[in-house]
Each structure stands twice: as C-alpha cells, then as structure tokens.
Wavefront OBJ file of the C-alpha trace (Angstrom):
o trace
v -16.240 -5.844 -0.155
v -16.889 -2.396 -1.463
v -14.550 0.566 -1.108
v -16.317 3.723 0.030
v -14.856 7.176 0.530
v -15.299 8.948 3.840
v -14.432 12.447 4.912
v -11.481 12.418 7.273
v -13.478 14.554 9.676
v -16.231 11.886 9.781
v -13.856 9.158 10.982
v -13.210 8.508 14.652
v -9.947 7.016 15.857
v -10.256 4.225 18.391
v -8.970 5.458 21.764
v -8.069 1.919 22.820
v -5.754 1.418 19.807
v -2.509 0.218 21.393
v -0.431 0.509 18.215
v 1.843 3.545 18.178
v 3.173 5.515 15.206
v 6.127 7.891 15.367
v 6.072 11.096 13.378
v 8.852 9.613 11.215
v 6.724 6.577 10.419
v 3.698 8.746 9.598
v 5.953 10.652 7.179
v 7.002 7.315 5.625
v 3.364 6.274 5.193
v 2.566 9.680 3.675
v 5.491 9.331 1.240
v 4.237 5.877 0.263
v 0.708 7.179 -0.329
v 2.097 10.057 -2.383
v 4.260 7.720 -4.504
v 1.975 4.696 -4.922
v -1.492 6.019 -4.126
v -3.807 5.069 -1.273
v -3.532 1.329 -1.963
v -4.632 0.025 1.435
v -8.082 1.237 2.504
v -8.867 2.095 6.102
v -11.115 -0.438 7.855
v -14.049 1.076 9.733
v -17.207 -0.136 11.408
v -20.782 0.889 10.619
v -20.376 4.000 12.808
v -17.201 5.227 11.018
v -15.012 4.125 13.950
v -11.543 3.010 12.843
v -10.700 -0.647 13.194
v -7.459 -0.632 11.191
v -5.571 2.195 9.533
v -4.837 4.717 12.256
v -1.404 5.423 10.755
v -2.835 5.760 7.258
v -5.439 8.213 8.556
v -2.760 10.368 10.203
v -0.707 10.252 6.976
v -3.761 11.325 4.969
v -4.214 14.269 7.334
v -0.554 15.161 6.850
v -1.166 15.151 3.086
v -4.250 17.367 3.568
v -6.576 14.785 2.052
v -10.276 15.508 2.450
v -11.468 11.926 1.867
v -9.946 8.481 2.260
v -10.873 5.062 0.887
v -12.486 2.789 3.460
v -13.976 -0.664 3.757
v -16.882 -0.955 6.167
v -16.703 -4.152 8.224
v -20.195 -5.122 9.273
v -21.486 -7.683 11.690
v -18.509 -7.729 14.056
v -19.169 -7.576 17.780
v -17.378 -4.930 19.818
v -15.104 -7.642 21.215
v -14.258 -8.866 17.698
v -13.451 -5.311 16.594
v -11.140 -4.801 19.567
v -9.423 -8.127 18.918
v -9.017 -7.370 15.206
v -7.357 -4.019 15.975
v -4.556 -5.969 17.650
v -4.511 -8.931 15.237
v -4.268 -6.692 12.159
v -1.095 -5.107 13.493
v 0.546 -8.135 15.103
v 0.017 -10.669 12.309
v 2.034 -8.556 9.874
v 4.861 -8.310 12.410
v 5.051 -12.104 12.638
v 6.352 -12.373 9.057
v 10.053 -12.551 8.265
v 12.337 -11.713 5.352
v 14.470 -13.763 3.006
v 17.452 -11.428 3.371
v 19.197 -12.678 0.230
v 16.133 -12.138 -1.980
v 15.364 -8.836 -0.290
v 18.925 -7.618 -0.891
v 18.738 -8.608 -4.560
v 15.377 -6.889 -4.957
v 16.558 -3.682 -3.282
v 19.708 -3.620 -5.410
v 17.636 -4.024 -8.559
v 15.157 -1.352 -7.504
v 18.073 1.003 -6.831
v 19.388 0.372 -10.336
v 16.012 1.602 -11.628
v 16.345 4.774 -9.551
v 13.776 3.909 -6.871
v 14.178 6.088 -3.796
v 15.019 3.528 -1.147
v 13.506 5.433 1.771
v 10.076 4.706 0.255
v 10.555 1.097 1.370
v 10.439 1.983 5.066
v 13.799 0.555 6.147
v 16.224 2.432 8.396
v 19.634 3.358 6.946
v 21.389 0.750 9.113
v 19.035 -1.973 7.862
v 19.716 -1.006 4.247
v 23.461 -0.959 4.876
v 23.296 -4.446 6.394
v 21.249 -5.775 3.489
v 23.520 -4.224 0.899
v 26.741 -5.405 2.509
v 29.685 -5.197 0.195
v 30.769 -8.687 -0.822
v 34.412 -7.686 -1.062
v 36.135 -9.698 1.653
v 33.601 -12.481 1.973
v 31.459 -14.642 -0.250
v 33.100 -16.059 -3.392
v 36.235 -14.726 -5.015
v 36.681 -14.425 -8.772
v 38.082 -17.971 -8.947
v 35.151 -19.389 -6.950
v 37.031 -19.885 -3.688
v 35.311 -18.745 -0.520
v 36.732 -15.545 0.982
v 36.326 -14.314 4.551
v 37.343 -11.219 6.456
v 39.891 -11.682 9.195
v 37.374 -10.759 11.880
v 34.311 -12.063 9.989
v 32.698 -8.611 9.966
v 32.030 -6.219 7.112
v 32.849 -2.652 8.159
v 30.827 0.080 6.470
v 30.356 3.816 6.574
v 27.351 5.701 5.252
v 28.105 9.270 4.225
v 25.345 11.736 3.361
v 26.122 14.375 0.740
v 24.079 17.272 -0.591
v 24.142 16.593 -4.326
v 24.661 13.926 -6.933
v 27.804 15.677 -8.209
v 29.264 15.767 -4.684
v 28.451 12.068 -4.343
v 30.268 11.314 -7.625
v 33.368 13.299 -6.547
v 33.533 11.559 -3.167
v 32.945 8.144 -4.688
v 35.724 8.708 -7.224
v 38.147 9.889 -4.548
v 37.450 6.923 -2.271
v 37.795 4.440 -5.125
v 41.149 6.032 -6.048
v 42.244 5.413 -2.458
v 41.407 1.723 -2.909
v 38.055 1.537 -1.151
v 35.259 -0.590 -2.576
v 32.270 1.779 -2.831
v 28.651 1.707 -3.829
v 26.492 4.794 -4.287
v 23.063 4.660 -2.637
v 20.164 7.087 -2.768
v 18.032 7.346 0.387
l 1 2 3 4 5 6 7 8 9 10 11 12 13 14 15 16 17 18 19 20 21 22 23 24 25 26 27 28 29 30 31 32 33 34 35 36 37 38 39 40 41 42 43 44 45 46 47 48 49 50 51 52 53 54 55 56 57 58 59 60 61 62 63 64 65 66 67 68 69 70 71 72 73 74 75 76 77 78 79 80 81 82 83 84 85 86 87 88 89 90 91 92 93 94 95 96 97 98 99 100 101 102 103 104 105 106 107 108 109 110 111 112 113 114 115 116 117 118 119 120 121 122 123 124 125 126 127 128 129 130 131 132 133 134 135 136 137 138 139 140 141 142 143 144 145 146 147 148 149 150 151 152 153 154 155 156 157 158 159 160 161 162 163 164 165 166 167 168 169 170 171 172 173 174 175 176 177 178 179 180 181 182 183 184
C-alpha cells in the first residue's frame, strides 16, 4: 500500500461514523503527532471519504496541518467500508494490558524523562499503575507484606514548577511519607 498526501480540505468525514472523540482526546492525539510524527495514516476511499482516522484528521486540523498522510483503500463495497469504520475502532478496544509489564515500562520511560501524558492515560490510571509498593508486595527480607485494609492510598498533587515539586517531596519524605515524583 502506498502512502499519499491529501489536503485536509479535500477529505470528507463520514457522517455515519459512530466513534466519538472528546476535545481532550483530540488534544492528546495532536500531542502525539507533534511528538512522534504522523505515524498512522488516515484511511480513505477512492473519493477521499474517511474510513478510519477521524480523530487524527481533527488533530491535524488543530495543528494547522495543510496535508495529511493517507492510504487509499480500493475495491471495498459501501457496506464493507461502513463495517470497517466500526471494526477499526472496536478491534483495538478488545485488547488488554499486562499491568505489571505496563507499569515497569512506564516507570522506565519516566526515568528517561518521557512526558507521561503523551501515553494517553488518565492521571488515576497512571496512579493505579504506579502504585507504591510500600505496604504490600515483598519486604526487604523477602516476606510478603500487606496493608491492613488491602488498599494502597495515594494522593496526586499538582505543582507549578520542578523546584516546588522538589521542596514538597522533601518535606513529605521528612514527615515519613513514601513519595515518588511524576511528571504529567
């Protein structure tokens, strides 16, 4: 398949597209395109009608792009196009996560300074994935530890600068709290 570039103004969004995109998600897609490039072309038919990529098209408009990369799918019937619009979105949703591997990967990416909000997770999801192991898991001598109520309690605090984050982190650690600095 060949990637072709089309003017955004030449592309027509499919009115029957049942997939919705919030403004926040469009901003996430735009941030991803800005950081990594336009790595996932928009799928169109022979008449420049979108089949897949409505969110990417809106993100490209937000970024004031004139042209976007596309793949032209030929030979599909109208019914096949309509079915693929749904299948393209739903099949990705059917996948799951290995939470342990995902947590390790996110922690490592954070250590390299990757801005975590580029990954598309909500703050609460990140907090759950990056649960502090103090109080459960294995202790230093290898014995299993558990919290009295079996729950890890966490607070996410947003600060305005890295120096403010360092001061707050230091103060909380002095008070005996186990802390981890995150950048969202």
